[in-house]
C-alpha positions in Angstrom: 101.8 75.0 86.8 103.6 78.3 86.1 102.8 80.3 83.0 105.5 82.8 81.8 103.3 85.4 80.2 104.9 86.5 77.0 101.5 87.1 75.4 97.9 86.3 76.0 97.0 82.7 75.1 94.3 80.1 75.8 95.0 78.1 78.9 94.5 74.6 77.6 96.7 75.1 74.5 99.6 75.9 77.0 98.6 73.0 79.2 98.4 70.4 76.4 101.7 71.6 74.9 103.3 71.2 78.3 101.9 67.7 78.7 99.9 68.4 81.8 98.2 65.2 83.0 94.4 65.6 83.0 94.2 68.3 80.3 93.5 66.3 77.1 92.3 69.2 74.9 91.3 66.8 72.2 89.8 69.6 70.1 92.9 71.7 70.2 91.2 74.6 72.0 88.2 75.0 69.6 85.6 74.6 72.4 84.3 71.4 70.6 84.8 68.9 73.5 85.0 69.0 77.2 88.4 67.4 77.8 89.9 70.5 79.3 87.3 70.9 82.1 88.7 72.7 85.1 87.4 74.2 88.4 87.9 77.8 89.2 88.1 78.7 92.9 85.4 81.0 94.1 87.8 83.9 94.8 88.9 83.9 91.1 85.4 83.7 89.5 85.1 87.5 89.1 88.4 87.8 87.3 88.0 84.6 85.2 84.3 85.2 84.5 81.5 82.7 83.9 81.1 80.3 81.1 79.3 81.8 78.1 77.4 80.5 75.1 79.0 77.4 73.4 81.2 76.8 76.4 78.1 76.4 78.6 76.7 74.0 76.1 79.9 71.9 76.0 80.0 71.7 79.8 76.8 69.6 79.5 79.1 66.9 78.2 81.7 67.3 81.1 81.8 65.1 84.2 81.1 66.5 87.7 80.2 70.0 86.6 80.2 72.5 89.5 79.5 76.2 89.9 83.1 77.2 89.1 83.4 74.8 86.1 85.0 76.2 83.0 86.7 74.9 79.9 90.4 75.8 80.0 90.4 76.5 76.3 88.1 79.5 76.9 90.2 81.1 79.6 92.7 83.5 78.2 95.8 83.6 80.4 96.7 87.2 81.2 98.5 89.2 83.9 95.2 89.7 85.7 95.2 85.9 86.3 98.7 85.8 87.8 98.5 83.3 90.7 95.4 81.5 89.4 95.2 77.8 90.5 92.6 75.6 88.9 91.4 72.2 90.0 90.6 69.3 87.7 88.0 66.6 87.9 89.1 63.0 88.5 88.4 62.2 84.8 87.7 64.2 81.7 84.7 63.3 79.5 
């Protein structure tokens, strides 16, 4: 998925508005569900950063959580993330 960066924006809002299969974003990016669960590749973890606070709590409701698990709604797409590729679980919770 290619993101033209006109301004910084939450990843899942862009994904859900683009109709990306597998990103449901049922809460609209409010970090109130885990339906935008994605996997960050190890080489990107430093730039993306770890899950914090409420996001970590919401990941308790996600399926197949791994070390690089994040909620896409909590990742702000920025020029520093140019080239980022995320994986997705087989199903969202």
